[in-house]
N, C-alpha and C positions, 0 to 999 in steps of 0.2 A: 333521430340521431341514430346513425347506421350499427350493427349488430357488432362490427369492432370494437364500435366507442362504449358500446353495453358489456363486451365480454372483457374488454381493459379499460376501466375509470382512468379516468386522467388523477395523478396520485395529487393529494391535498399541496396546500401551497407551501407549508411549512415544509415538506418532504421535498417540494420541486426547491424551495431555495437552497435547500441544505446539498441537493444533488448539486445543483446547479453552482452553487459556492464551492465543492470539490471541485468539480471539473475545470472555472475559471483559477481559482488559486494552483490547480494543477499546469495549465496551460499560460498564464503571466504571471503567478506569484502573489502573493499578500498583499504586498506593500503596491503595487502597480494599480491591483483590482481595484474599484470601488463598489460601495452598497449598490449604484445605481446600474453598474456591471452585473452584478448579482441578477436582479429585478428581472433584466432585460434579458438573459438566460433562461432566466425562469420561466419567462413572460408573466411576470407579474409587475402591477403595477407599484413603483416607485412607493406610493406613499402607504402602499401595503406591508410592507417589507418591515416597516415598525412596530406594526401590530405583533411580531414573530421575534425579531432581533431589530436590539437598540444600537446595537454597536458592531464594528468587522470583529471585534475580539470573540463576539457570543455566537459568529458564524464559525470563527477558527475550532471553537471548543465543540460546536456542532460536527464539524466537518472530523478532525481527530475523532469523534466519536463512531463517525463514519467510518472512518480509516479500520479502525478497531473491530467493527461488525463487519466490514468486509474480509478481514484476515481471521475470524472467528468464523465465518460461511468457508471460507479455502479450508481451513482446518477440518471442519466438520464433514467436508467433502470429501479430504482425502483417506481421514480416518479409519473406513471400514478396510483400506489397502490390508494385506495380509500381515508385512512386517513394519519394523522403523524403515529399513533401506527403502522400500518401496514410496513410504509417504515422501522422505525426503527426495527422492529425485522426484516425485509428483511436483512437489512445492519448485523445484529446479523448471520441472519441464512448463509450471505455471510462469514462472519466471520467464523462460525463452519466448512461451508461446505470446507475450506482450513485449517484445523486443522493438516493435515500431514504433508502439507509442516511448517504450523508455531512451528510443533513438531520437524523439521529438521534445521529449522532457524529462526524462529520468524519471528515478522512482517517485511516483505518488507521496508514498510516506516520507523516504529519507529525503527530497526534494523540501518537501515541506518541514519538518524538522531541522533541518539547515537553514533554511531562513528564521525561522523562529527563535534558533539558539542566538541569532546574532541580537535579539531584544535583551536587554539588562533584565526582564521577569522570567526570559525564556519558556512562557505557559506556566508556568512554576513545574515544571517536568513532565509536561502530560505527552510531549512527543516523547520524550526517553520512554514512559510508560507504554506508550502505541508501540514502539520499536522493541521493548520489552520482551512483548508480548510473543513473538517471532522466535525470539532468543530463547526464553524458557521453552517455545514448543519444540525448538532443537535439540535443548539441553534433553529434554526429555525421551526423544527419540535415540540421541546418540546414548543414553542411558541405558535405553531398553534395547541397546545392542551390544552390551556390553563394559563398553567403553566408560573407563575411569577417569580418563578427559572430557568430560561428557560439556563441564564448562566451555573449555578453552576451544573445542571442536563448533559448539553453536554459535561462538562469537565467531571465528572461522568463519564457517558456514553464511554469518548474515553479514559479514565484514565483503567475504570474496560477492556476493550478491550486490551490496550496495556499489561497492568498487565497480563492479563490472556497469551498472547504469550508469555511473558517472562517466565510466569510460564510453561508453554506447553514445550516452547523448552527449557526449564533449566532441567526441568525432563523427558522429551522426550516422554511423553504421550500425545498424541492426544483428551483421557476422559476427562482431564481438561478444554478443549477448549468446550467440548459439554455438561458439566454441567454449566461453567460459563454461557454458554450460552441460557440454562433454565433458570437458575437462571435470565440473565438479560431481556428474553421475559415474564416473568410474574411480574419481579418489572419495566418493560413498560406498560403492563396491568394493574397494580396497580394506577400507575401514569396517565394513558389514564381513570381511575376508579373514580380518583379524591379522591382516601385514602390517 
């Protein structure tokens, strides 16, 4: 065993499976993904998968939890910023930083939510709850700016991101995300200034 292997132990099988499922679902969609695809991406024998996950739906629920956890981590990282406008703009910059991935696959959460909504059960609203975490966070930021229209602004903020993610992916043009990011930052500055 090398020093680097001792320093960074390999994630457990369950964690590797969830990480792989998130990646494969993002890259090829839930419907096109098989449990064997996930096992291969996680470097876990297919027979071992069923010890952790009996169905693909269980993977989807775990991936949705992962998306919520990633968002919580992003929010925690930008929360120390000095004011709500800075936090909103940091979120936008994070989106822009991921523009190459958006050009290839769209927004990870938005793409998953759109695909799952086509199912009759729509996963009992789980994708909406994950997306709602971002809307709720944005609402809190706009309210902290003193905006009485914080509800509307939060929806507009998330809608702008989801829309530009779709267009960036559709046109395979990461520069669309850059341009929209700049526009969103100017919009946030205008709102913060009370215009």
